[in-house]
MARSELO-13400 format. One record per residue: x, y, z of N, C-alpha, C in turn; chain; residue in one letter. Coordinates in nm, 4 decimals, padded with zeros to 6 digits. Layout:
<atoms>
- X,Y,Z,X,Y,Z,X,Y,Z,A,A
...
</atoms>
This chain:
<atoms>
- -02.1469,-05.4135,03.6613,-02.1418,-05.2945,03.5797,-02.1465,-05.3305,03.4314,A,X
- -02.0767,-05.4334,03.3908,-02.0771,-05.4742,03.2504,-02.2169,-05.5145,03.2067,A,X
- -02.2883,-05.5857,03.2935,-02.4238,-05.6295,03.2594,-02.5154,-05.5098,03.2374,A,X
- -02.5035,-05.4067,03.3195,-02.5875,-05.2878,03.3067,-02.5583,-05.2149,03.1754,A,X
- -02.4306,-05.2057,03.1385,-02.3934,-05.1423,03.0117,-02.4517,-05.2225,02.8963,A,X
- -02.4376,-05.3548,02.9008,-02.4911,-05.4403,02.7950,-02.6419,-05.4234,02.7849,A,X
- -02.7101,-05.4175,02.8995,-02.8546,-05.3987,02.8994,-02.8922,-05.2662,02.8355,A,X
- -02.8187,-05.1594,02.8647,-02.8522,-05.0292,02.8082,-02.8295,-05.0277,02.6573,A,X
- -02.7280,-05.0981,02.6110,-02.7034,-05.1071,02.4664,-02.8171,-05.1832,02.3994,A,X
- -02.8564,-05.2937,02.4577,-02.9665,-05.3725,02.4019,-03.0959,-05.2926,02.4034,A,X
- -03.1212,-05.2205,02.5113,-03.2414,-05.1369,02.5182,-03.2400,-05.0302,02.4094,A,X
- -03.1244,-04.9701,02.3842,-03.1122,-04.8691,02.2782,-03.1392,-04.9308,02.1411,A,X
- -03.0886,-05.0514,02.1195,-03.1148,-05.1215,01.9933,-03.2643,-05.1439,01.9764,A,X
- -03.3309,-05.1886,02.0816,-03.4757,-05.2123,02.0746,-03.5522,-05.0829,02.0492,A,X
- -03.5128,-04.9736,02.1150,-03.5807,-04.8443,02.0929,-03.5630,-04.7970,01.9489,A,X
- -03.4416,-04.8108,01.8979,-03.4145,-04.7682,01.7602,-03.4943,-04.8523,01.6617,A,X
- -03.4947,-04.9817,01.6821,-03.5691,-05.0716,01.5930,-03.7183,-05.0409,01.5961,A,X
- -03.7709,-05.0135,01.7141,-03.9131,-04.9803,01.7265,-03.9447,-04.8476,01.6575,A,X
- -03.8570,-04.7485,01.6725,-03.8790,-04.6180,01.6084,-03.8788,-04.6315,01.4562,A,X
- -03.7858,-04.7093,01.4035,-03.7806,-04.7308,01.2583,-03.9067,-04.8024,01.2120,A,X
- -03.9474,-04.9039,01.2857,-04.0679,-04.9783,01.2498,-04.1909,-04.8883,01.2494,A,X
- -04.2028,-04.8011,01.3496,-04.3168,-04.7084,01.3553,-04.3142,-04.6105,01.2388,A,X
- -04.1947,-04.5621,01.2035,-04.1824,-04.4644,01.0955,-04.2322,-04.5218,00.9627,A,X
- -04.2183,-04.6525,00.9443,-04.2604,-04.7168,00.8193,-04.3826,-04.8060,00.8395,A,X
- -04.4542,-04.7861,00.9484,-04.5744,-04.8653,00.9803,-04.5488,-05.0158,00.9723,A,X
- -04.4291,-05.0577,01.0114,-04.3958,-05.1998,01.0137,-04.3730,-05.2616,00.8769,A,X
- -04.3691,-05.1800,00.7722,-04.3505,-05.2295,00.6354,-04.2023,-05.2593,00.6129,A,X
- -04.1664,-05.3882,00.6205,-04.0254,-05.4251,00.6098,-03.9673,-05.3954,00.4715,A,X
- -04.0493,-05.4036,00.3678,-04.0006,-05.3706,00.2331,-03.9621,-05.2230,00.2264,A,X
- -04.0440,-05.1364,00.2861,-04.0143,-04.9928,00.2867,-03.8896,-04.9638,00.3704,A,X
- -03.8731,-05.0362,00.4801,-03.7540,-05.0195,00.5644,-03.6294,-05.0579,00.4848,A,X
- -03.6357,-05.1705,00.4143,-03.5214,-05.2164,00.3350,-03.4908,-05.1190,00.2211,A,X
- -03.5951,-05.0679,00.1552,-03.5748,-04.9712,00.0465,-03.5084,-04.8441,00.0989,A,X
- -03.5526,-04.7968,00.2147,-03.4937,-04.6768,00.2736,-03.3473,-04.7007,00.3107,A,X
- -03.3191,-04.8170,00.3681,-03.1811,-04.8496,00.4056,-03.0917,-04.8552,00.2816,A,X
- -03.1414,-04.9154,00.1740,-03.0635,-04.9237,00.0500,-03.0402,-04.7846,-00.0085,A,X
- -03.1412,-04.6988,-00.0024,-03.1282,-04.5622,-00.0537,-03.0240,-04.4844,00.0259,A,X
- -03.0303,-04.4945,00.1597,-02.9341,-04.4239,00.2448,-02.7930,-04.4778,00.2248,A,X
- -02.7823,-04.6090,00.2066,-02.6515,-04.6702,00.1831,-02.5915,-04.6188,00.0525,A,X
- -02.6709,-04.6142,-00.0532,-02.6224,-04.5654,-00.1831,-02.5834,-04.4182,-00.1747,A,X
- -02.6599,-04.3396,-00.1003,-02.6330,-04.1960,-00.0885,-02.5094,-04.1670,-00.0035,A,X
- -02.4688,-04.2617,00.0793,-02.3561,-04.2384,00.1704,-02.2212,-04.2377,00.0991,A,X
- -02.2155,-04.2964,-00.0200,-02.0902,-04.3081,-00.0956,-01.9800,-04.3804,-00.0180,A,X
- -02.0181,-04.4639,00.0753,-01.9208,-04.5440,00.1498,-01.9017,-04.6770,00.0782,A,X
- -01.7824,-04.7341,00.0858,-01.7617,-04.8641,00.0208,-01.8435,-04.9720,00.0911,A,X
- -01.8967,-05.0633,00.0130,-01.9770,-05.1729,00.0656,-01.9146,-05.3035,00.0197,A,X
- -01.8885,-05.3942,00.1127,-01.8311,-05.5236,00.0780,-01.9357,-05.6077,00.0070,A,X
- -01.8948,-05.6693,-00.1028,-01.9815,-05.7613,-00.1757,-01.9008,-05.8874,-00.2017,A,X
- -01.9610,-06.0042,-00.1786,-01.8876,-06.1287,-00.2022,-01.8548,-06.1448,-00.3502,A,X
- -01.7453,-06.2165,-00.3797,-01.7052,-06.2378,-00.5186,-01.8073,-06.3220,-00.5932,A,X
- -01.8641,-06.4201,-00.5254,-01.9661,-06.5023,-00.5904,-02.0799,-06.5263,-00.4927,A,X
- -02.2003,-06.5214,-00.5473,-02.3187,-06.5491,-00.4640,-02.3253,-06.6986,-00.4414,A,X
- -02.3917,-06.7589,-00.3651,-02.4088,-06.9023,-00.3591,-02.2855,-06.9824,-00.3208,A,X
- -02.1726,-06.9173,-00.2933,-02.0539,-06.9917,-00.2521,-02.0739,-07.0347,-00.1075,A,X
- -02.0473,-07.1608,-00.0799,-02.0669,-07.2137,00.0543,-01.9595,-07.1585,00.1476,A,X
- -02.0018,-07.0988,00.2577,-01.9077,-07.0419,00.3528,-01.8734,-07.1384,00.4661,A,X
- -01.9509,-07.2446,00.4789,-01.9262,-07.3428,00.5834,-01.8631,-07.4667,00.5216,A,X
- -01.7736,-07.5350,00.5945,-01.7135,-07.6565,00.5403,-01.8195,-07.7644,00.5203,A,X
- -01.8073,-07.8387,00.4123,-01.9031,-07.9457,00.3846,-01.8288,-08.0697,00.3384,A,X
- -01.8944,-08.1813,00.3429,-01.8431,-08.3056,00.2863,-01.7041,-08.3420,00.3330,A,X
- -01.6158,-08.3663,00.2360,-01.4811,-08.4136,00.2660,-01.3996,-08.3128,00.3456,A,X
- -01.4240,-08.1841,00.3254,-01.3462,-08.0847,00.3998,-01.3720,-08.0966,00.5496,A,X
- -01.4945,-08.1339,00.5877,-01.5258,-08.1532,00.7296,-01.4501,-08.2739,00.7818,A,X
- -01.4477,-08.3808,00.7029,-01.3768,-08.5018,00.7440,-01.2283,-08.4730,00.7630,A,X
- -01.1670,-08.4009,00.6668,-01.0248,-08.3666,00.6786,-01.0007,-08.2805,00.8021,A,X
- -01.0879,-08.1824,00.8243,-01.0729,-08.0933,00.9388,-01.0826,-08.1729,01.0686,A,X
- -01.1808,-08.2614,01.0781,-01.2013,-08.3406,01.1995,-01.0809,-08.4306,01.2252,A,X
- -01.0312,-08.4962,01.1208,-00.9133,-08.5823,01.1377,-00.7939,-08.5006,01.1847,A,X
- -00.7758,-08.3827,01.1290,-00.6641,-08.2963,01.1664,-00.6754,-08.2553,01.3133,A,X
- -00.7942,-08.2201,01.3573,-00.8155,-08.1796,01.4966,-00.7899,-08.2970,01.5898,A,X
- -00.8442,-08.4148,01.5546,-00.8259,-08.5323,01.6392,-00.6800,-08.5764,01.6450,A,X
- -00.6048,-08.5501,01.5382,-00.4634,-08.5869,01.5345,-00.3765,-08.4861,01.6090,A,X
- -00.4390,-08.3790,01.6564,-00.3646,-08.2793,01.7320,-00.3030,-08.1718,01.6461,A,X
- -00.3443,-08.1638,01.5206,-00.2864,-08.0645,01.4293,-00.3694,-07.9479,01.4183,A,X
</atoms>
């Protein structure tokens, strides 16, 4: 039963995506512009990161510290 529900959700996503694509003749720039316009018109709060370009994944020494901590059982 869970698989059938998941399939129907995925099918709905595909139908919606196809309908949007047809409405804009597959023009992804027009789709993005429309989405931005609707988002601005909604007056809903939108999360924005404090800084662009900030690395969200651990890198360099932080990975080494994390790995040592995990291996040590911490």
